[in-house]
N, C-alpha and C positions, 0 to 999 in steps of 0.2 A: 242854547247849547254852546254856541261859539261867542266868546266875550270880546274877541279882538275887534277894536274899532279901526275903521279904514278912512284914510284921508281921501276925499273925493278927487284930489289932484292926482293921486296914484292911479285911479281908475282911468282918468282921461289921458293917461300916458301909455296905455296898453292896447295892443291890437290882437284880435283873436281870430283863429280859424275854427269855426264850429261845423262839425260834420255829423249829420243825422238823417237817416233815410225816412223816418216817419214824418209825413207832411205836417200833421197837427203839432207834434212836439217841436219840430224844426221852426215852424212859423212863430209859435208862442215864445220859445226860448230866444230866438234871434231878435225878436222885438224887445224883449227885456234886456238882453245883453247890449243891444245898440244904444239903449238909454243910459246904461251904466258906463260903458267903456268908450275909448276913443273911436274904434272902428271894429266891425265884425264882418269877416268874410265867411260866406256860408257855402257848404258843399252837400250834395245829396247822397254821396257814397264815397268809398275809399278812393276809387279811381278819379272821381271829380275832385276829391280833396287834394290828391297829388298834383293835379293840374293847377288848381287854385294856389297851392303852396308855392309851386315853382314860379308862378307869375308874380307873387307878392312876397318872395322869400326874405327880402330885406326889411319888410314891414312887420311880419307876424312874430309875436312874442310867445304865444302859447297855442297849442292845439288841444281842443276839447272834442272828443269823438265817441260815438257809440261803437260797440264791437261788432255785433251781427248786422251786416249790411250786404246788399247784392254787389256784384261786380268785383270789388275788393273790400275785404273786411277791415275793421279799424286797426287791428294789430299789424296786418301786412302793410297797411298804409303807413303806420308809424315806423316800421322797419325801413321802408323806402325813404321816408322823410329824414330819418336818422343818418342815412348814407349821404344825404345832401347837406345836413347841418346837425351835428350832435349837440349843439348848444341851444336846444329848443325845449321848452317845458311841454310836457304831455300829460293830459288828464283823460282817463277812460271812464265812461259812464257804464255801469253794469248792474245786473240784478243779483240779489243775494245767492240765488240758486245757480248762477252761471259759473260753477266751479271749474268746469272743463276748460273754458276760455281763460279763466284766471290762472290755471296751471300752465297752459300754453304761453301765457304772458310773462312767465318767470324769466324767460330768455330775452324778452323785449324790454328795452330801457324805458319803462313807464314810471312816471313820477308819482302819480296819485290815482286811486280808484275812488269813485263816488257812486253811491247807490242811487238807483232810480226808485221812485220819482225824485227828480233833482230838487234840492233845497237851495234857493237862490243865494242865501247868505253863506252857506257852506261852500258853494261853488265859487262865489266872489272872493271869499277869504283865501281859498286854495289857489286861485289864479294869481292874486296879488302876491302872496307869499312865495310862490314858485318863480314868478317872473323876477321879483326882487332878488331871490336866491341866485338865479341864473345870471342876472346882471352883475352881482357881486363876484360870482365865479368867473365871468368873462373879464371883469376888471383885473382880477388876480392873475388870470392867464396872460392877459396883455402885458401886465406889469412884469410877469416872469419872463416873457419873451424879450422885452426890452432890456431887462437886467442881465439876462444871459448873454446878450450881444455886447455888453460892456465888459471889458477885461478887468475892471476894478471890482467886479462882484466876487465875493469869496464863497467858498463851498458851503459855509454855514447858512448864508442867506438863500442859496440855491436849494438846499435840502429843505429848509423851512417852507419855501414857496411850493415846492413839489408836494410836501406833506399836506398843505392847505388845499391844493387842487385835488388831491386824492380823496380827502374827507368830504369835500363838497360834491364829488361825483359818486359817492357811495350811496346810491339810491336803493340798493337791494335790501337794506335794513327794513324799510317799510314793507316790501313785498314779503319778506320772511315772517314778519309779525302778522301779516294778513293771512298767510297760509296756516299758521299755528292756530289762529282764532276761528276761521271760517271753513277750512278744508280738512276733510278726513285724511290724515297723512301720518307717516312715520319715517324715521331715518334709521338706517342700519350701517354697520361697518362693512368692510369688503367681504366678510364671510356670511353676511345676512343676519348677524345678531343685532337686535333692536337696541338703539342707543338713545332714541328720543321719540316721543309721540305728541301729536297735537291734542289740544283740549277737545276738539271735535271728535277725534278718534276715540279718546277715552270715554266720551259720552255715548257714542254709538256702539262700541264693542264691549264696554263694561269690564275690561281687564284692569287688574291692579297688580303692581309689581311685575310688569311685563318686561321691563328694561333688563337686558342681558340674555333674554330668551331668543331663540332663533325664529325668524319670521314664518317658518313652516308651521308654527303653532296655529296660524290662522287658516290653514288649508282645510276645507271640508273633506271628510274622509272619503266620500264617494265622488269627489270632483274629478272630471275626466280631462280637464285642461292640462297643459304643461305645468310643471311645478313652478312656484314663484322663483326658485333658484335658477331654473332654466331660462325663465324670462329675464332675469338679471344678466345672465351670460349673453343673452341675445342683444341687450342694450350695448354691451361692449363690442360685439361683432359688427353690429349695424351702425354704431356710433350715433344712434338716435333714441328718442324716447320710445318705449314699447308699451302698447296698450292691448288688453285682452279681456273678453268677458270672463267672469270668475265667480265661483261659489265659495264663500268664506264662512268661518265659524266664529260666533261671538262667545264670550265667557260663559253664557248660560246655555251653550250648545245650540243656539238658534242659527239656522241656515240663512245667510245673507247673500242675495244675488246682486250683482253689479258689474262694474268694470274696474280693472286695476291698471294703473299707469306707473311705469318705473323709469326713473331717470338716474343715470350714473353720475357720481360726484368725482371729479378728477382733481388730483393734487398737483402741486407745482412740478412734480416730476412726470406729469402726464399719465401716471398710473391711477387706476380707480381705487379710491380709499373709502368708498361707501356708496349708498344708494338712497334716493328719495322715492318713497312709494306713496301714491295717491289712490284713494278709493272713491268711486262714484256709485253709491248704492241706489238700487231701484226702490 
């Protein structure tokens, strides 16, 4: 599946923090990774992972972690690690059906998702590519800082360097493509009119030419929950994602039970200019 060839010297120049609560998986994977890479630090959960990372912060190049773990989960661990060092590559291992955690991870600076069971070649290529990417990014940032300190640097050089840094940090492109492919979701404007749907939504709900229609078309007629429009307003008032059990209607008038999660999209003027709506069907 992955054609890219890896120089063994690249592997022996990378140190990993591997976090996994399952004893069997952790033992097997850590043994394999230790044979491939320079060094592997192992942690049994998110809390342990933070302790290990703080102890070896100057050595670790990439964090590979499970999501669902006791004490502190993988996403909360990465949030904490990002406060210590934003220039660290992060890989989350997750199951296909783990859509709720993937939705919550949109606001976390995750570089890569890899399905379980892990394929060693895919994981190895991802680790090497991300570490090299971050090293290039750090080199550009350091170069930019040095140049900014020099009075001889002109505005054109400065703007070019800032542009390069911006594009290297734009990790959300991958997350957005993941949502469209694997999660039942849609996007609306500020009035609740649908402007985009994921391929997973189209397959599950069966609607065609739904773009431009109001989201209330999905509400089951006998649904007793708050309207979707009211849930949208609640996201603005609470400034948080809002989730609620919900009964929805497919194109074929089939009743669909599940949970709806709504996230507000803010523009540069801090006003809401749309919503992302995610569905987790039972």
